N, C-alpha and C positions, 0 to 999 in steps of 0.2 A: 192242278186240275189239267186233264187232257183235253186237246182240242176236239177230239171226237167223243160223242156221248152215246152213239148208236140209237139215240131217241128217234131219229128221222128215218131209220132203216125201213119202216112200214109206211113211208109216205106221209107222215104228219110232223108238224112242228109246233113249237110254243109261241104264243104271243103274249104282250103285256097283260098281266092279270092271271096268267097261268093256263088259260084255255089252250087246247091243242086243236089245230086246224089242218086240213089237207095242204100239202105243199104246193098245189096249184090253186089254192083259195085266191081270190082276187086281192086280198089284203097282201098276201105273200108275193103275188105277181107284181103288184104296184111297187112294193118295197124292193124287189129284185131289180126293177128298172131304175129306181133311184140309186141303188147300190152300183149298178152298171154305169149310170151317169157320174157318180162320185169317182169311180175308177177311171173313167174316161178323162175327167178333169185332172186327175192325178197324172195321166199320161201327158196332158197339155202342160202342166206345170214342170214335168220332168224334161220337156223339150225347151223350156226357157232358161236363160241364163240366170243365175241366182239373183243378180241385180235388177232383173226385169221388173218393170212397174206393176205388173199383174200378179206377182207372186202372193203378196199379202191379200190382195183382193180375192184371188182364188182360193186361198186358205180359208178365208171367212166363209165363201160359198160352200166349201166342202164340210166345215164345221156345221153350218146351218142345215145342209142336206142330212147330216147324221141325225140332227135334232128332228128334222121332218120325218125322217124314217122312224124314229121312236114314236112320233105322233101318229104316223100311219099304222104302226103296229098296235096301237091301243084303240080298242073299241070305244065308241063315243060315250057309252055308259060309264067307262072307267077313266075318261080323259082327265077328270079333275084329281085323279090319284097319280098321274104321271107328272113328275116334276119338270120334264123337259118340254119347253114351249119355244117354238121359233120366234124370232124377234119380229115384232109387228110390222117393221118397215123394210123387210128384206126385198119386197117388190120395188120400193123406192130406191133402195140401195142399188139395185140392178139397173133401174131407169136412169139414175144419175150417171153411171158408167156408160150406158148406152148413148145418152145425150152428150157426154163428153167426147166419146169416140166419134160419134156421127158429126160433131161440129168440125172435126179435123178431115173428114173424108166425104162428107155429103151423104144424103139418103140414097139408097139404092132404088133404082127404077126397073131393074131386071132381075129375072131368076138367074141365079149364078150356079154354075156347075161346081160342085164340091171338088176340092183339090188344091193345086197350087204349092204353097210351102207345107212342110210337115205340121207347123203349128196350125196353119189355116185348115188343113184337112182334118186335123183332130178336133178343132173347134166345130167344124161342120158335122163331125161325128157326134160330138157332145150335143149339138143342136137337135139332131134326129132322135137321140136317146132321150133327151128332154121331152120331146113331143110324144114319144111313146109312153114315157112315164106319166105324162099329163093325161093321156087317153086312159091309161089304167086307173089313174087316181079318180077320174071323173066316173068311171064304172063303179068303183068302190064307194064314192061319194053318193051315188044313187041308192045304194044299199044301207050305208051307214055314214051319215054326214061327217065330212072332214072339216078341220079348221079352214076358213077362207084364206087365212094367211099362207097356208101351205099351197093351196091351189093358185093363188096369185104369184107367189114366188116361183113355182115350177113354170107357170106360164111365161114369166119374164125371162127365164133362163134360155128358152129357145131363141128369143129375139137377141138376147145378150151374146150368145155364142155366134149367131149369124153375123153380128156387128163385129165381133172380135176377129172372126175369120176374114172379113173384108178388110179390117184394120191391118192385120198382119200382112196381108198382100200388099196393101198400100205402103206401109213402112219398109217393106222389103223390095219395092219397085217392080212387084209382079203384076201383070195385067189380069184382071178378072175375066174368066171365060164365061161369057153371057149366052143364055139361051134365048129367052124371049123377053120383051117388054112386058111389065105387069099389065094385065088387062085393063085395069082401072086407069092406067096412065095413058093408054092409046087414044 
């Protein structure tokens, strides 16, 4: 089977169940953001040595993002027919890693300028893509409810990648470039 089908040449694409929707449909836009997030995580992994402690963790995140994309591609009326279901505890999986990392570096009290090391900069990019994906998912959720497990998972990813960016700076001895103290901490 060829990679190109020409089915999308007129601005429509297929979703789970066989329905065809416009390529700028919110379901497709949300999935595009998740796909972009997954690719960004792939870049982070490619920057890490093979022996890095995050490889296996990020692999699991990427696999579950693929599952989330399958669920997002499925209208709620057909969701019971989709065999792909995100793990119920992916938000807790992320929280556990956030807590582990934060214990080593302390909580942030400042807005941090993205950048620093290549890994940190790409984690910050992943954070922003996760936030955009979450916004698109909530727009879709208002039209056709999504599983709460998907929404919680994507919400945790932005916090996770912010924490990972800070941790990479810490372990590499790079100073964070701070902008301002969080307003609630003043």
